[in-house]
Each structure stands twice: as C-alpha cells, then as structure tokens.
C-alpha positions, 0 to 999 in steps of 0.5 A: 507521520510519513505515509506511502501507499500501494494499491490492490483492486478487485474490479475485473469488470471495470474498464481500464481499472488498472490505471488505479491498481497497477502502481506504475499506472498510478505513478504515470497518472499522478505525474499527469495531475502534478503537471496540470494542477501543481506539485504541491496539490498532488505530493503523494509520492516520494520521489525516486531520485531523493530516496537514491540518496538517502535510503541505505538499506532494503529495497523491496522490489515488486513485479508489475501486475502481481499480487500476493507477495508473488515474485517480490525480492529485496536488493541492498543497492538501487543500481540493482533495480530494473527500471520496469519494476515498482519500488517500496522504499523507507523507514516505515512506522513499526508496531512493537518492532513489526512492520505493518500495512493497512487495508481499507475497503473504500466505499464499502466498510468503515472498518479496515484491516492491519496486516503484520510481518511476523519477524521484528524489523531490522535495517541491517544488510544481514537480514535482506533476504528474510521476507518474513521481516520485510513484507507485510503480505498475508500469503507470505507470512502464513508460511512463517512459523511465528504467524499468529492467528486469532479465531475470536471475532471479538479480539481486534488487536491480537495475532498477525491481523488487527482491526484498523480500529485497534491500530488507531487506539494504539496509535493514539496511546502512542502519541500519534495524531490519528486525526491527521493520519486519517485526513492524509489517508482520505486526501491520498484515496481521493487524489489517486482516484481522480488521477485515473478517472479520466481513463476509467471513465473513457473506457466505461463509456466506450465498452460498457453498455449501462452504468449499472453493468459494472460493479466491485470493491476496491481496497487501499493498501497502506504502509505508514 
C-alpha cells in the first residue's frame, strides 16, 4: 500500500502548533529531519519531482492554512500549480470505486473515522471539475445528492462515513495486510510529531507559564 497523508488539528491553544498542522510547514520539518537523520529514516513524503513525471491526471490543490474543503481546486497539469500551495497527488486506494480518507484522533480514541467521496473515482480529465469525485471532505460531499448518512450507531460500514474498524475489516477481506498498514500509519504519526517537536516545545517554554495550561486534540487524516 502506498501511504500519503495530511494533518489537521484542533490545537489553537498550543504555541506554534501550525508547525505540525500546516502541510507546508510539516514538509519543511520533515526535510530537516531527513537531512539530520537520513532520508531512509524519514521517507514519508512522495517527492514532487518524481510525481511530476509519473502522474498524468488530476492534481488536487489545497490553499495554505485553510480547512473544510474551502478554496480547493483541481488542475490537469503540474505547470498550473502555484508553488505556495499544498499538493495531493496519486493513485489512491479505492473502496467499491470511491476515494476515501481516514481520520485518526491520536492519543484520545482508539477508533477512527473514514470519509468517502460521493461519486466513483475516474482519472479521466473530463471529470477534473467534479469535487464530489476527487475530494473526501464532509463539508464538500454533504452537498451532494448522492450523500448517504447513517443514523444507526450500531452500523459501522454504511453510507459515506465508516468507522476505522469497519474499514480494516473490509481491507482484510480484500487481502490487504492491515497489520503492515497500521504499522506504517503509526510510524508516520510518530515521525511527524517528532519533526515539529523542537519548534512547539521551544515556543511553549517561552509563552506558556505552566505545562498544564495547554490542552487539546489533534487528528491525523490519511489518504491511502
């Protein structure tokens, strides 16, 4: 499985939390760790240069410091991508033909959330403007006429939101190595946090009078 991921956070009280939660800052921090500890130990990003030559399809552009699908758009050629934007590229793993991402609430809950697009994925350029196909944001897909909600808390694998446990069961049925997958995700989360730790810890020492003054939660989103 090829893992790509992005992070989003609800940590407004934590000094310089954007070092972890803004993708362009996280990329810089990962680059620093690669230079310090070796690329082979922090190989958790796909290089833009290699994607440029390989990917012939929709490129998803996400504005810096935005959320809930706001400002996202798609282009067909890398030459159309502003250099100050975040890029999501690739050949995603699909479930019944739909794109999905995984949201994990690190250190808070054992369970996670899976969010689906509402139109089956097709790499053809004719579909490049269809955000319901390419994006998994709930804020986007809830506006689709194909969005399916599930009001039964006992049902985990129905509609456009599943539990992480339901997704893992589905992947195992499809012959995927979910033990390997979860190991990769845990490795990815640990290295992401380590890469930003020095900036956040330094800022907290400067601006936070007591270690118990800052609290919140951070959730990691992964596109597999």
